[in-house]
DSSP file (Angstrom, degrees, kcal/mol; ACC not computed):
  #  RESIDUE AA STRUCTURE BP1 BP2  ACC     N-H-->O    O-->H-N    N-H-->O    O-->H-N    TCO  KAPPA ALPHA  PHI   PSI    X-CA   Y-CA   Z-CA
    1    1 A M              0   0    0      0, 0.0     3,-0.0     0, 0.0     0, 0.0   0.000 360.0 360.0 360.0 128.6  113.0  122.9  105.8
    2    2 A Q        -     0   0    0      1,-0.1     2,-0.1     0, 0.0     0, 0.0  -0.551 360.0-104.0 -82.0 145.6  111.3  120.9  108.6
    3    3 A P        -     0   0    0      0, 0.0     2,-0.4     0, 0.0    -1,-0.1  -0.398  37.5-115.6 -66.7 147.2  113.3  118.4  110.6
    4    4 A M        -     0   0    0     -2,-0.1    75,-0.0     1,-0.1     2,-0.0  -0.678  26.3-126.6 -86.6 133.5  112.6  114.8  109.7
    5    5 A S     >  -     0   0    0     -2,-0.4     4,-2.4     1,-0.1     5,-0.2  -0.275  24.5-109.4 -71.9 165.2  111.1  112.6  112.3
    6    6 A R  H  > S+     0   0    0      1,-0.2     4,-2.4     2,-0.2     5,-0.2   0.873 120.8  53.4 -63.9 -36.3  112.7  109.3  113.3
    7    7 A F  H  > S+     0   0    0      2,-0.2     4,-2.9     1,-0.2    -1,-0.2   0.931 109.4  47.6 -62.6 -45.7  109.8  107.4  111.6
    8    8 A E  H  > S+     0   0    0      1,-0.2     4,-2.6     2,-0.2    -2,-0.2   0.889 111.7  50.7 -63.4 -38.8  110.3  109.3  108.4
    9    9 A A  H  X S+     0   0    0     -4,-2.4     4,-2.3     2,-0.2    -1,-0.2   0.915 112.5  46.4 -64.8 -42.2  114.1  108.7  108.5
   10   10 A T  H  X S+     0   0    0     -4,-2.4     4,-2.7     2,-0.2    -2,-0.2   0.924 112.9  49.5 -65.1 -44.3  113.5  105.0  109.0
   11   11 A A  H  X S+     0   0    0     -4,-2.9     4,-2.6     1,-0.2    -2,-0.2   0.908 111.4  49.6 -61.4 -42.1  110.9  104.9  106.2
   12   12 A T  H  X S+     0   0    0     -4,-2.6     4,-2.4     2,-0.2    -1,-0.2   0.921 111.7  48.1 -63.0 -44.1  113.3  106.7  103.9
   13   13 A T  H  X S+     0   0    0     -4,-2.3     4,-2.4     1,-0.2    -2,-0.2   0.909 112.2  49.6 -63.3 -42.0  116.1  104.2  104.8
   14   14 A Q  H  X S+     0   0    0     -4,-2.7     4,-2.7     2,-0.2    -2,-0.2   0.899 110.2  50.2 -65.5 -40.2  113.8  101.3  104.2
   15   15 A L  H  X S+     0   0    0     -4,-2.6     4,-2.7     2,-0.2     5,-0.2   0.920 110.5  49.8 -63.5 -42.7  112.6  102.6  100.9
   16   16 A H  H  X S+     0   0    0     -4,-2.4     4,-2.4     1,-0.2    -2,-0.2   0.930 113.0  47.1 -59.4 -45.0  116.2  103.1   99.8
   17   17 A A  H  X S+     0   0    0     -4,-2.4     4,-2.4     2,-0.2    -2,-0.2   0.909 112.9  48.4 -64.7 -42.8  117.1   99.6  100.8
   18   18 A L  H  X S+     0   0    0     -4,-2.7     4,-2.6     2,-0.2     5,-0.2   0.917 111.7  49.0 -64.8 -43.8  114.1   98.1   99.1
   19   19 A I  H  X S+     0   0    0     -4,-2.7     4,-2.3     2,-0.2    -2,-0.2   0.921 111.9  49.1 -62.1 -43.7  114.7  100.0   95.9
   20   20 A A  H  X S+     0   0    0     -4,-2.4     4,-1.9    -5,-0.2    -2,-0.2   0.909 111.9  49.1 -62.4 -41.9  118.4   98.9   95.9
   21   21 A D  H  X S+     0   0    0     -4,-2.4     4,-2.1     1,-0.2    -2,-0.2   0.913 111.3  48.5 -64.7 -43.0  117.3   95.3   96.5
   22   22 A L  H  X S+     0   0    0     -4,-2.6     4,-2.1     1,-0.2    -1,-0.2   0.878 109.7  52.1 -66.8 -37.0  114.8   95.3   93.7
   23   23 A R  H  X S+     0   0    0     -4,-2.3     4,-1.9     2,-0.2    -1,-0.2   0.888 108.9  51.1 -64.9 -37.3  117.3   96.8   91.3
   24   24 A W  H  X S+     0   0    0     -4,-1.9     4,-1.9     1,-0.2    -2,-0.2   0.907 109.3  50.5 -64.0 -41.4  119.7   94.0   92.2
   25   25 A R  H  X S+     0   0    0     -4,-2.1     4,-2.5     1,-0.2    -2,-0.2   0.861 106.5  55.1 -65.5 -35.5  117.0   91.5   91.5
   26   26 A V  H  X S+     0   0    0     -4,-2.1     4,-2.7     2,-0.2    -1,-0.2   0.912 106.8  51.2 -61.8 -41.9  116.4   93.1   88.1
   27   27 A Q  H  X S+     0   0    0     -4,-1.9     4,-2.1     2,-0.2    -2,-0.2   0.900 109.6  50.0 -62.6 -40.0  120.0   92.6   87.3
   28   28 A L  H  X S+     0   0    0     -4,-1.9     4,-2.3     2,-0.2    -2,-0.2   0.922 111.2  48.5 -63.4 -43.7  119.8   89.0   88.2
   29   29 A L  H  X S+     0   0    0     -4,-2.5     4,-2.8     2,-0.2    -2,-0.2   0.904 108.7  53.9 -63.4 -41.1  116.7   88.6   86.0
   30   30 A D  H  X S+     0   0    0     -4,-2.7     4,-2.5     1,-0.2    -1,-0.2   0.921 109.9  47.8 -57.7 -43.8  118.5   90.3   83.1
   31   31 A A  H  X S+     0   0    0     -4,-2.1     4,-2.2     1,-0.2    -1,-0.2   0.903 112.0  49.2 -64.9 -40.9  121.4   87.8   83.5
   32   32 A D  H  X S+     0   0    0     -4,-2.3     4,-2.4     2,-0.2    -2,-0.2   0.890 110.6  50.9 -65.9 -38.9  119.0   84.9   83.6
   33   33 A I  H  X S+     0   0    0     -4,-2.8     4,-2.6     2,-0.2     5,-0.2   0.943 110.4  48.8 -62.4 -47.9  117.1   86.1   80.5
   34   34 A K  H  X S+     0   0    0     -4,-2.5     4,-2.5     1,-0.2    -2,-0.2   0.899 111.0  51.1 -59.1 -40.8  120.4   86.5   78.6
   35   35 A E  H  X S+     0   0    0     -4,-2.2     4,-2.6     2,-0.2    -1,-0.2   0.915 110.6  47.7 -64.5 -43.1  121.4   83.0   79.6
   36   36 A E  H  X S+     0   0    0     -4,-2.4     4,-2.2     2,-0.2     6,-0.2   0.907 113.1  48.8 -64.4 -40.7  118.1   81.5   78.5
   37   37 A E  H  X>S+     0   0    0     -4,-2.6     4,-1.8     2,-0.2     5,-1.2   0.898 111.5  50.2 -64.5 -39.5  118.4   83.4   75.2
   38   38 A R  H  <5S+     0   0    0     -4,-2.5    -2,-0.2    -5,-0.2    -1,-0.2   0.928 111.1  48.1 -64.3 -45.0  122.0   82.1   74.8
   39   39 A K  H  <5S+     0   0    0     -4,-2.6    -1,-0.2     1,-0.2    -2,-0.2   0.886 117.8  41.2 -63.5 -38.7  121.0   78.5   75.4
   40   40 A A  H  <5S-     0   0    0     -4,-2.2    -1,-0.2     2,-0.2    -2,-0.2   0.709 101.5-133.2 -81.9 -20.2  118.1   78.7   73.0
   41   41 A G  T  <5S+     0   0    0     -4,-1.8     2,-0.4     1,-0.2    -3,-0.2   0.713  73.5 108.0  73.2  19.5  120.1   80.7   70.4
   42   42 A V      < +     0   0    0     -5,-1.2    -1,-0.2    -6,-0.2    -2,-0.2  -0.993  34.4 166.9-133.1 125.2  117.1   83.0   70.1
   43   43 A S        +     0   0    0     -2,-0.4    -1,-0.1    -3,-0.1    -6,-0.1   0.367  53.7  94.6-117.4   2.9  117.0   86.6   71.4
   44   44 A D    >   -     0   0    0      1,-0.1     3,-2.0    -7,-0.1     6,-0.2  -0.857  59.6-156.9 -98.9 112.8  113.9   87.9   69.7
   45   45 A P  T 3  S+     0   0    0      0, 0.0    -1,-0.1     0, 0.0     5,-0.1   0.714  93.0  62.3 -61.1 -19.1  110.8   87.5   71.9
   46   46 A A  T 3  S+     0   0    0      3,-0.1     2,-0.2    -3,-0.0    -2,-0.0   0.662  82.2  99.9 -79.1 -15.8  108.6   87.6   68.7
   47   47 A N  S X  S-     0   0    0     -3,-2.0     3,-1.8     1,-0.1    -5,-0.0  -0.509  76.3-135.4 -71.9 135.7  110.3   84.4   67.5
   48   48 A L  T 3  S+     0   0    0      1,-0.3    -1,-0.1    -2,-0.2    -2,-0.0   0.740 104.8  58.5 -63.9 -22.3  108.2   81.3   68.1
   49   49 A A  T 3  S+     0   0    0     -5,-0.1    -1,-0.3     2,-0.1    -7,-0.1   0.425  75.5 125.3 -87.1   1.6  111.3   79.5   69.3
   50   50 A Y  S <  S-     0   0    0     -3,-1.8    -7,-0.1    -6,-0.2   -13,-0.1  -0.399  73.9-100.7 -63.2 134.0  111.9   82.1   72.1
   51   51 A P     >  -     0   0    0      0, 0.0     4,-1.6     0, 0.0     3,-0.2  -0.309  18.5-140.7 -64.7 135.0  112.2   80.3   75.4
   52   52 A M  H  > S+     0   0    0      1,-0.2     4,-2.3     2,-0.2     5,-0.2   0.856 102.6  58.3 -61.9 -36.7  109.1   80.4   77.6
   53   53 A L  H  > S+     0   0    0      1,-0.2     4,-2.8     2,-0.2    -1,-0.2   0.906 104.5  51.0 -60.5 -40.9  111.2   80.8   80.7
   54   54 A A  H  > S+     0   0    0      2,-0.2     4,-2.4     1,-0.2    -1,-0.2   0.879 108.2  52.5 -64.8 -37.0  112.7   84.0   79.2
   55   55 A V  H  X S+     0   0    0     -4,-1.6     4,-1.8     2,-0.2    -2,-0.2   0.934 111.9  45.8 -62.5 -45.2  109.2   85.3   78.5
   56   56 A T  H  X S+     0   0    0     -4,-2.3     4,-2.2     1,-0.2    -2,-0.2   0.915 112.5  50.0 -64.2 -44.0  108.2   84.7   82.1
   57   57 A L  H  X S+     0   0    0     -4,-2.8     4,-2.7     1,-0.2    -1,-0.2   0.871 107.7  54.4 -63.5 -37.0  111.4   86.3   83.4
   58   58 A R  H  X S+     0   0    0     -4,-2.4     4,-2.6     2,-0.2    -1,-0.2   0.904 107.6  50.5 -62.7 -40.6  110.8   89.3   81.2
   59   59 A G  H  X S+     0   0    0     -4,-1.8     4,-2.1     2,-0.2    -2,-0.2   0.920 111.7  47.2 -62.4 -44.5  107.4   89.7   82.7
   60   60 A R  H  X S+     0   0    0     -4,-2.2     4,-2.2     2,-0.2    -2,-0.2   0.924 112.3  50.0 -62.2 -44.3  108.8   89.5   86.3
   61   61 A R  H  X S+     0   0    0     -4,-2.7     4,-2.3     1,-0.2    -2,-0.2   0.913 109.8  50.4 -61.2 -43.4  111.5   92.0   85.4
   62   62 A D  H  X S+     0   0    0     -4,-2.6     4,-2.0     1,-0.2    -1,-0.2   0.886 109.5  51.3 -63.8 -38.1  109.0   94.5   83.9
   63   63 A N  H  X S+     0   0    0     -4,-2.1     4,-2.3     2,-0.2    -1,-0.2   0.898 109.3  50.4 -64.1 -40.0  106.9   94.2   87.0
   64   64 A L  H  X S+     0   0    0     -4,-2.2     4,-2.8     2,-0.2    -2,-0.2   0.892 107.3  53.7 -66.0 -38.7  109.9   95.0   89.2
   65   65 A H  H  X S+     0   0    0     -4,-2.3     4,-2.2     2,-0.2    -1,-0.2   0.924 110.3  47.5 -58.9 -43.8  110.8   98.0   87.0
   66   66 A A  H  X S+     0   0    0     -4,-2.0     4,-2.1     2,-0.2    -2,-0.2   0.899 112.0  50.0 -64.9 -40.2  107.2   99.3   87.6
   67   67 A T  H  X S+     0   0    0     -4,-2.3     4,-2.7     2,-0.2     5,-0.2   0.916 109.5  50.6 -64.3 -43.4  107.5   98.6   91.3
   68   68 A V  H  X S+     0   0    0     -4,-2.8     4,-2.5     1,-0.2    -1,-0.2   0.907 109.5  51.2 -61.4 -41.7  110.8  100.5   91.5
   69   69 A A  H  X S+     0   0    0     -4,-2.2     4,-1.9     2,-0.2    -1,-0.2   0.907 111.4  47.7 -63.2 -41.0  109.3  103.5   89.7
   70   70 A T  H  X S+     0   0    0     -4,-2.1     4,-2.1     2,-0.2    -2,-0.2   0.925 113.1  47.4 -64.9 -44.8  106.4  103.6   92.2
   71   71 A L  H  X S+     0   0    0     -4,-2.7     4,-2.6     1,-0.2    -2,-0.2   0.865 108.7  55.3 -65.3 -35.8  108.7  103.3   95.2
   72   72 A Q  H  X S+     0   0    0     -4,-2.5     4,-2.2    -5,-0.2    -1,-0.2   0.901 107.8  48.9 -63.6 -40.8  111.0  106.0   93.8
   73   73 A R  H  X S+     0   0    0     -4,-1.9     4,-1.6     2,-0.2    -2,-0.2   0.907 111.5  49.7 -64.6 -40.8  108.0  108.3   93.5
   74   74 A Q  H  X S+     0   0    0     -4,-2.1     4,-2.1     1,-0.2    -2,-0.2   0.911 110.0  51.2 -62.7 -41.8  107.0  107.5   97.1
   75   75 A L  H  X S+     0   0    0     -4,-2.6     4,-3.1     1,-0.2    -2,-0.2   0.910 109.0  49.9 -62.5 -42.9  110.6  108.2   98.3
   76   76 A E  H  < S+     0   0    0     -4,-2.2    -1,-0.2     1,-0.2    -2,-0.2   0.809 109.9  52.0 -66.7 -29.4  110.6  111.6   96.5
   77   77 A A  H  < S+     0   0    0     -4,-1.6    -1,-0.2    -5,-0.2    -2,-0.2   0.870 115.9  40.1 -72.8 -36.4  107.3  112.4   98.2
   78   78 A V  H  < S+     0   0    0     -4,-2.1    -2,-0.2     1,-0.3    -3,-0.2   0.914 136.2  13.0 -77.0 -45.2  108.7  111.5  101.7
   79   79 A A  S  < S-     0   0    0     -4,-3.1    -1,-0.3    -5,-0.2    -2,-0.2  -0.769  79.0-152.4-137.0  88.3  112.1  113.0  101.3
   80   80 A P        -     0   0    0      0, 0.0     3,-0.1     0, 0.0    -3,-0.1  -0.244  39.9 -86.5 -57.9 148.3  112.5  115.3   98.2
   81   81 A P        -     0   0    0      0, 0.0     2,-0.0     0, 0.0    -5,-0.0  -0.275  51.7-104.5 -56.6 140.8  116.0  115.5   96.8
   82   82 A A        -     0   0    0     -3,-0.1     2,-1.3     1,-0.1     3,-0.1  -0.343  25.6-118.3 -67.0 146.1  118.2  118.1   98.6
   83   83 A D    >   -     0   0    0      1,-0.2     3,-1.3    -3,-0.1     4,-0.4  -0.726  32.3-176.4 -86.1  94.8  118.8  121.3   96.7
   84   84 A W  G >  S+     0   0    0     -2,-1.3     3,-0.8     1,-0.3     4,-0.4   0.692  72.6  72.6 -69.2 -18.4  122.6  121.0   96.5
   85   85 A G  G 3  S+     0   0    0      1,-0.2     3,-0.4     2,-0.2    -1,-0.3   0.789  96.3  50.1 -67.0 -26.7  122.9  124.4   94.9
   86   86 A R  G <  S+     0   0    0     -3,-1.3    -1,-0.2     1,-0.2    -2,-0.2   0.570  89.8  82.2 -86.5  -9.3  122.0  126.2   98.2
   87   87 A A    <         0   0    0     -3,-0.8    -1,-0.2    -4,-0.4    -2,-0.2   0.790 360.0 360.0 -68.4 -27.4  124.6  124.2  100.2
   88   88 A A              0   0    0     -4,-0.4    -1,-0.3    -3,-0.4    -2,-0.1   0.483 360.0 360.0 -83.0 360.0  127.5  126.5   99.1
């Protein structure tokens, strides 16, 4: 295993922080979606009475999920998960 450069360590830390922040934002969007559905009394996106704000928030949330998945792949390429089985 090659030692990680300071740049790689910083990049890895930044990716971890960004992923954590985006996951937190997804949780906020989920809560906002639930609140809009509760206020409208409609939780089925196929229903014509489904709130437009909830539709927009769902789109944003889905984009964030895709972004998190992409960043997770980048993180694994930069710093593959440690093989904990060899540690013992």
